[in-house]
C-alpha positions in Angstrom: 17.9 87.0 17.4 15.5 85.0 19.4 14.7 84.9 23.1 15.1 81.5 24.7 11.4 81.1 25.3 10.4 82.4 21.9 11.5 79.3 20.0 9.0 77.3 22.2 6.2 79.4 20.8 5.4 77.0 18.0 4.5 74.4 20.6 2.5 77.0 22.5 0.9 78.1 19.3 -0.4 74.7 18.3 -2.1 74.7 21.7 -3.2 78.3 21.6 -6.7 77.3 20.6 -7.0 75.4 23.9 -5.6 78.3 25.8 -8.0 80.7 24.2 -10.9 78.7 25.3 -9.9 78.7 29.0 -9.9 78.7 23.7 -11.5 70.8 11.0 -11.6 70.1 14.0 -9.4 67.3 13.0 -11.0 64.8 15.4 -14.6 65.9 15.4 -15.5 66.1 11.7 -17.6 69.1 12.5 -17.6 71.6 15.4 -18.0 69.5 18.5 -16.3 67.1 20.9 -18.3 64.5 22.8 -16.3 62.0 24.7 -18.9 59.2 24.3 -19.2 59.7 20.5 -15.5 60.4 20.1 -14.6 57.1 21.8 -16.8 55.5 19.2 -14.8 56.8 16.3 -16.2 60.3 16.3 -19.7 59.2 15.3 -22.9 60.5 16.8 -25.3 61.6 14.0 -27.5 58.6 14.7 -26.2 57.4 18.1 -26.1 60.4 20.4 -28.0 60.4 23.6 -30.6 63.1 24.1 -28.4 65.1 26.4 -25.6 65.4 23.9 -27.7 65.5 20.8 -27.4 69.2 20.5 -23.7 68.8 19.8 -24.1 66.3 17.0 -27.7 66.1 15.7 -30.4 68.2 17.4 -33.2 66.0 16.1 -32.1 63.2 18.5 -33.3 65.3 21.5 -36.6 63.6 20.9 -35.1 60.3 22.0 -35.5 61.2 25.6 -37.6 58.7 27.6 -40.6 59.8 29.7 -38.5 59.5 32.9 -35.5 61.4 31.6 -34.7 64.6 33.3 -32.9 67.9 32.5 -29.4 67.1 31.3 -26.5 69.5 31.9 -23.1 69.0 30.3 -20.4 71.0 32.1 -18.2 70.7 30.0 -17.5 68.6 27.0 -13.9 69.2 25.8 -11.3 67.7 23.6 -8.0 68.2 21.8 -6.1 66.6 19.0 -2.6 67.2 17.7 -0.8 65.9 14.6 2.9 66.5 14.5 4.1 64.3 11.7 7.5 66.0 11.4 8.0 66.3 15.2 8.1 70.1 14.5 7.3 70.9 18.1 10.2 69.0 19.4 12.6 70.4 16.8 11.6 74.0 17.5 12.1 73.4 21.2 15.5 71.8 20.5 16.7 74.8 18.4 16.2 77.2 21.3 19.6 76.6 23.0 21.4 76.5 19.6 20.1 79.9 18.5 20.7 81.3 22.0 24.3 80.2 21.8 24.7 81.7 18.3 23.3 85.0 19.5 25.5 85.1 22.5 28.7 84.4 20.5 27.7 87.0 17.9 27.0 89.7 20.5 30.3 89.1 22.2 32.4 88.9 19.1 35.7 90.6 19.5 38.9 91.4 17.5 40.6 88.6 19.4 38.0 86.1 18.2 38.6 87.3 14.6 42.4 86.9 14.9 41.9 83.4 16.2 39.7 82.5 13.3 36.4 82.9 15.3 36.1 79.1 16.0 33.1 79.6 18.4 31.1 81.6 15.8 31.9 79.0 13.2 30.7 76.2 15.4 27.6 78.0 16.5 26.7 79.0 12.8 27.1 75.4 11.7 24.8 74.2 14.5 22.1 76.7 13.6 22.4 75.7 9.9 21.9 72.1 10.7 18.9 72.8 12.9 17.3 75.0 10.2 17.9 72.3 7.6 16.1 69.8 9.8 13.1 72.3 10.2 12.7 73.0 6.5 9.2 72.2 5.3 7.9 71.0 8.7 4.4 71.6 9.9 2.1 70.7 12.8 -1.7 70.9 13.3 -3.8 71.1 16.4 -7.5 71.4 17.1 -9.6 71.8 20.3 -13.1 72.3 21.4 -15.2 72.8 24.5 -19.0 73.1 25.1 -21.6 73.6 27.7 -25.1 72.4 27.1 -28.4 72.3 28.9 -31.2 70.1 27.5 -34.8 70.2 28.7 -36.7 67.1 27.4 -40.4 67.0 26.9 -43.0 65.2 24.7 -43.8 68.3 22.5 -40.8 70.5 21.9 -37.6 69.5 23.6 -35.0 72.3 23.6 -31.5 73.0 24.6 -29.1 75.9 25.2 -25.7 75.5 23.8 -22.5 77.4 24.1 -19.4 76.0 22.4 -16.0 77.1 21.2 -13.9 75.2 18.7 -10.8 76.0 16.8 -7.9 74.9 14.7 -4.2 75.9 14.6 -1.7 75.3 11.9 2.1 75.9 12.4 4.7 75.7 9.6 8.4 76.5 9.3 9.4 78.5 6.2 13.2 78.0 6.0 15.1 79.9 3.4 18.0 78.0 1.8 20.0 81.3 1.6 20.1 81.3 5.4 21.5 77.8 5.5 24.1 78.6 2.8 25.2 81.7 4.7 25.5 80.0 8.1 27.4 77.0 6.6 29.7 79.4 4.7 30.6 81.0 8.0 31.0 77.6 9.6 33.4 76.3 7.0 35.3 79.6 6.7 34.3 80.4 3.1 32.1 83.3 4.2 33.4 86.2 6.3 30.7 87.4 8.8 30.0 91.1 8.7 28.2 93.1 11.3 24.5 93.2 10.5 24.5 89.9 8.5 22.1 88.4 11.0 19.5 91.0 10.1 19.4 89.6 6.6 18.4 86.1 7.6 14.8 85.5 6.2 13.6 82.2 7.6 10.2 82.5 9.2 7.5 80.7 11.1 3.8 81.1 10.3 1.0 80.3 12.7 -2.6 80.3 11.6 -5.4 79.8 14.0 -9.2 80.2 14.0 -11.4 80.2 17.1 -15.1 80.2 16.7 -17.8 80.5 19.4 -21.4 79.6 18.9 -24.3 80.7 21.1 -27.5 78.9 20.2 -30.9 77.5 21.2 -31.9 74.1 19.7 -35.4 72.8 19.3 -36.7 69.5 18.0 -40.0 67.9 17.3 -41.2 64.5 16.0 -43.5 64.3 13.1 -45.3 61.3 11.5 -44.8 61.1 7.7 -46.5 58.3 5.8 -46.7 56.4 9.1 -43.0 56.8 9.8 -41.8 58.9 12.8 -39.3 61.5 11.7 -37.6 63.9 14.1 -36.5 67.4 13.0 -34.1 69.6 15.0 -32.7 73.0 14.3 -30.1 75.2 16.1 -30.0 78.9 15.1 -26.9 80.5 16.6 -24.9 83.6 16.8 -21.3 82.9 15.6 -18.2 84.9 16.4 -14.8 84.0 14.9 -11.3 85.2 15.8 -8.6 84.7 13.2 -4.9 84.8 13.9 -2.1 85.2 11.3 1.2 85.4 13.1 4.1 85.5 10.7 7.5 86.4 12.0 11.2 85.6 11.6 12.2 82.4 13.2 14.8 84.4 15.1 12.2 86.8 16.6 9.2 84.5 17.0 7.6 85.4 20.3 4.5 83.8 21.7 3.5 87.0 23.6 2.8 88.6 20.2 0.3 86.0 19.0 -2.7 87.8 20.5 -1.6 91.2 19.4 -4.3 93.1 17.5 -2.0 93.5 14.5 -2.3 89.8 13.9 -5.9 89.3 14.9 -9.2 89.9 13.1 -12.8 89.2 14.2 -16.1 88.6 12.6 -19.7 88.1 14.0 -22.6 86.6 12.0 -25.5 84.2 12.1 -25.5 80.5 11.3 -27.6 77.5 11.8 -27.3 73.7 12.3 -30.1 71.3 11.5 -30.8 67.5 11.6 -33.2 64.7 10.8 -33.6 61.3 12.5 -35.9 58.4 12.1 -36.2 54.9 13.7 -37.2 51.8 11.8 -37.2 48.1 12.2 -37.3 48.6 16.0 -33.5 48.8 16.6 -32.3 51.0 13.8 -31.8 54.8 13.6 -31.0 56.8 10.5 -29.8 60.4 10.9 -28.6 63.3 8.8 -27.2 66.5 10.1 -25.9 69.7 8.5 -23.6 72.0 10.5 -23.0 75.7 9.6 -25.5 75.8 6.8 -24.6 79.4 6.0 -21.3 79.7 4.1 -18.9 82.4 5.0 -15.4 83.3 3.9 -13.3 85.2 6.5 -10.0 86.8 5.7 -7.1 87.1 8.1 -5.2 90.3 8.5 -2.3 90.7 6.0 1.0 90.3 7.8 4.4 90.6 6.1 2.6 90.3 2.8 0.7 87.1 3.6 -2.9 86.6 4.3 -5.2 83.6 4.3 -9.0 82.8 4.1 -10.8 80.8 6.7 -13.7 78.9 5.1 -16.9 78.2 7.0 -18.9 75.7 4.9 -21.9 73.4 5.4 -20.8 70.0 6.6 -23.4 67.4 5.9 -23.1 64.0 7.6 -25.3 60.9 7.5 -25.3 58.2 10.2 -26.8 54.8 10.9 -26.9 53.0 14.3 -28.2 49.8 15.7 -29.1 49.6 19.4 -30.3 46.5 21.3 -29.8 45.5 24.8 -26.3 46.4 26.1 -24.9 47.0 22.5 -24.8 50.0 20.2 -23.1 49.8 16.8 -22.9 52.9 14.6 -21.3 54.5 11.6 -21.1 58.0 10.1 -20.1 59.3 6.7 -19.5 62.9 5.7 -21.3 63.8 2.5 -19.3 67.1 2.1 -15.7 68.1 2.9 -14.4 69.7 6.0 -12.8 73.0 5.0 -10.5 75.1 7.1 -7.9 77.7 5.9 -7.6 77.8 2.1 -3.9 76.9 2.5 -4.8 73.6 4.1 -6.1 70.5 2.4 -9.7 69.5 2.8 -10.8 66.3 4.6 -13.8 64.0 4.5 -14.4 61.4 7.1 -16.0 58.0 7.6 -16.2 56.4 11.1 -17.5 53.3 12.8 -17.9 52.7 16.5 -19.5 50.5 19.2 -20.5 50.6 22.8 -21.0 47.8 25.3 -22.9 48.6 28.5 -21.2 46.2 30.9 -23.2 47.4 33.9 -25.8 50.0 34.5 -23.1 52.4 35.5 -20.2 51.3 33.2 -19.8 51.5 29.4 -16.9 50.5 27.2 -16.4 52.0 23.8 -14.2 51.7 20.7 -14.0 52.9 17.1 -12.1 53.9 14.0 -12.1 57.1 12.0 -10.6 57.6 8.5 -10.1 60.5 6.2 -11.4 59.5 2.8 -9.2 62.2 1.3 -6.1 60.9 2.9 -5.0 64.3 4.2 -5.7 63.9 7.9 -4.4 60.8 9.8 -6.7 57.9 10.5 -7.2 57.2 14.2 -8.2 54.4 16.5 -10.4 55.5 19.4 -11.3 54.0 22.7 -12.9 55.2 26.0 -15.3 54.4 28.8 -18.1 56.0 30.7 -19.2 55.7 34.3 -22.6 56.9 35.6 -22.9 56.4 39.4 -25.6 57.8 41.8 -28.4 56.2 39.8 -27.1 57.7 36.6 -27.4 61.3 38.0 -23.7 61.9 37.1 -22.0 60.9 33.9 -18.2 61.0 33.4 -16.9 60.0 29.9 -13.3 59.8 28.9 -11.8 59.0 25.5 -8.6 59.0 23.6 -7.4 58.6 20.0 -4.1 57.6 18.4 -2.9 57.5 14.8 0.2 57.4 12.7 2.7 60.3 12.4 2.5 61.4 16.0 -1.2 61.9 16.1 -3.0 61.8 19.4 -6.1 63.1 21.1 -7.9 63.3 24.4 -11.5 64.0 25.3 -13.6 64.3 28.5 -17.2 65.1 29.4 -19.0 65.6 32.6 -22.7 65.6 32.7 -25.6 65.7 35.3 -29.2 64.6 35.1 -31.7 66.3 37.3 
């Protein structure tokens, strides 16, 4: 059976991506978290500041003003969890129930049999009820973190970027035969035999993908037919770790997740690119493409199951209006966000706004929707403070949606 801490592993696993940093995405449509942009619905293709442009659209690095200095982000980080079925709470709740069943079974005696084994019958019924409640449940989590250094100039602004982002998917695969057996023991219609517990087949499956990018971004502004057009590109080395941990619910152990028998790795090359142009004084139009090189990466086969993680180009267009203390912006994905093949694809649209109350205080809000109706729609909000003559920037954001969806983001930046 299961150790007491093992049943909590589904909760730990949904957060394993974060742990691996320190480890579609659901909040950031692509591969980044930026607390300012995320507070504005997860936008940024046309509204990012020059210091965080490398995260969303490298072409926007040309937006730096003559008096802007080197920008350092250390770090940008975020996490989002969707637990529609409250799986994490349910798995945590089953811990004591399975522990009690295991204890009763291990201490089963002839005297218990002669008395009609009431303790085992009660414990079996409790486990059956918990398994029934877990059947078909799933939870999803995503996380990201980045460090960026941007050097603005009039000719070829450039940036160094290191980021890690990942997604985790946990599901319970409850077998009806387990429930039938346990309920049979509970109501006395099934006589328990030694070794029956080894035939229980309900399992838990945890899939996770962690990708790290190491890149250098450059941008330049051209004049095309009298119109200024900025182009940015980020070639990068990309390494991905895939985890396929499938085990019996009764033996699920978080300490095994990082075992080499469940983990596979792949290293390759990829590239992000973007365009941006300003028009009518206050308007900016942007287009960005992330991971323009498609790659299919297979997990290891575990207990007869394997999955494929899909890295696909994600193309997003954005439009922003900026005047005085106000910024209003919107982004729309032109392609789908893909993750594991066993997961549904998503495609996002977002709107957001910022009001700069004071030179050092900014208020933000937004809304993000999945046009495919697979991920939950979220309302976002946040604020930024930039004291010491804007030399330090602290941005915080949060999101909330239906079906127990929540997220949190932070970013700390310095201008020199």
